[in-house]
C-alpha positions in Angstrom: 73.8 120.8 95.7 73.0 124.2 94.1 70.6 124.6 91.3 72.1 125.0 87.8 72.3 128.5 86.3 71.2 127.7 82.7 67.6 126.9 83.2 66.0 128.0 80.0 65.6 124.8 77.9 65.4 126.9 74.7 68.7 128.6 75.2 71.8 126.4 75.0 74.8 127.9 76.8 77.8 129.1 74.8 81.3 130.2 75.7 80.3 133.8 76.3 77.5 133.0 78.7 79.6 130.4 80.4 82.5 132.9 80.9 80.1 135.4 82.5 78.6 132.8 84.9 81.9 131.2 85.9 83.7 134.5 86.6 87.3 134.0 87.7 86.9 130.2 87.5 86.5 130.5 83.7 90.3 130.2 83.6 90.2 126.9 85.5 87.7 125.5 83.0 90.0 126.6 80.2 92.9 124.7 81.8 90.8 121.5 81.8 89.5 121.9 78.3 93.1 122.7 77.0 94.4 119.6 78.7 91.7 117.5 77.1 92.4 118.9 73.6 96.2 118.5 74.0 96.1 114.9 75.4 92.9 113.2 74.4 91.6 114.6 71.1 89.2 114.4 69.6 86.8 115.4 72.4 83.1 115.9 71.8 81.1 118.4 73.9 77.4 117.7 74.2 75.1 120.1 76.1 72.1 118.2 77.6 69.1 119.7 79.4 68.2 117.1 82.0 65.6 118.9 84.1 64.7 122.5 85.3 66.7 122.1 88.6 70.1 121.2 87.1 69.5 123.1 83.8 72.0 122.6 81.0 74.9 120.1 81.8 77.9 119.5 79.5 79.0 116.0 78.7 82.6 115.6 77.7 82.9 112.6 75.4 85.9 110.7 73.9 85.5 107.9 71.4 81.7 107.7 72.1 82.4 107.3 75.8 81.4 109.7 78.5 84.5 111.1 80.3 82.8 113.4 82.7 79.9 115.8 83.3 80.4 119.6 83.7 77.9 121.4 85.9 78.1 125.2 85.7 77.0 127.3 88.7 77.3 130.9 89.6 81.0 131.7 90.0 82.1 128.0 90.2 81.7 124.6 88.5 81.6 121.0 89.4 82.8 118.0 87.4 81.3 114.5 87.9 82.7 111.2 87.0 81.3 107.6 87.0 83.7 104.7 87.4 83.3 100.9 87.1 84.7 98.4 89.6 88.0 98.0 87.8 88.7 101.7 87.8 87.8 102.0 91.5 90.2 99.2 92.4 93.0 100.9 90.4 92.3 104.4 91.6 95.0 104.3 94.3 97.6 104.0 91.6 96.8 107.4 90.1 98.1 109.7 92.7 94.6 110.9 93.7 94.0 112.8 96.9 93.0 110.7 99.9 89.6 112.4 100.1 88.9 111.6 96.5 89.8 108.0 97.0 87.5 107.8 100.0 84.7 109.4 98.2 85.1 107.0 95.3 85.2 103.9 97.4 82.3 105.0 99.5 80.1 106.2 96.6 76.9 104.3 96.2 77.1 101.7 93.5 74.7 101.9 90.5 74.4 99.8 87.4 76.7 102.3 85.5 79.2 102.5 88.3 80.2 104.7 91.3 79.8 108.4 90.8 81.8 111.2 92.4 81.9 115.0 91.8 84.3 117.7 92.7 83.8 121.5 93.0 86.7 123.2 91.2 88.2 126.1 93.0 92.0 126.2 92.3 94.8 124.7 90.3 95.1 121.7 92.7 91.5 120.8 91.8 92.4 121.1 88.1 95.3 118.7 88.7 93.0 116.2 90.4 90.6 116.4 87.5 93.5 115.6 85.1 94.3 112.5 87.2 90.6 111.5 87.2 90.5 111.9 83.4 93.5 109.6 83.0 91.8 107.0 85.3 88.7 107.2 83.2 90.6 106.9 79.9 92.5 103.9 81.2 89.4 102.1 82.3 
């Protein structure tokens, strides 16, 4: 995994700095945030600085519940989800790609659930994130 790009704990990222870092993938992030606003409002965004390696990470929250984590990197981004047992069992019913299902089923189990992350490179990845969001909201 790459190191995060926003490593200065005293400077919280904003949309301008994020757009510069993500480059062409800024559009893909916009598609995800628009989908959230149109379908799951209200959505809270909370930037957290976890450590110097990851830098600033954005938590997307709905009704006081974490939906996913957004990790910005130079010219791309990653989203990470955590699912409980019921969601993992139901995941096959959400039209997810086989590789996503395998990653989810094989993910190490922690107290908070099984975590998976996806690098977002194109519209197909955005569609997969939308399905993963629906799974998270349902469970």
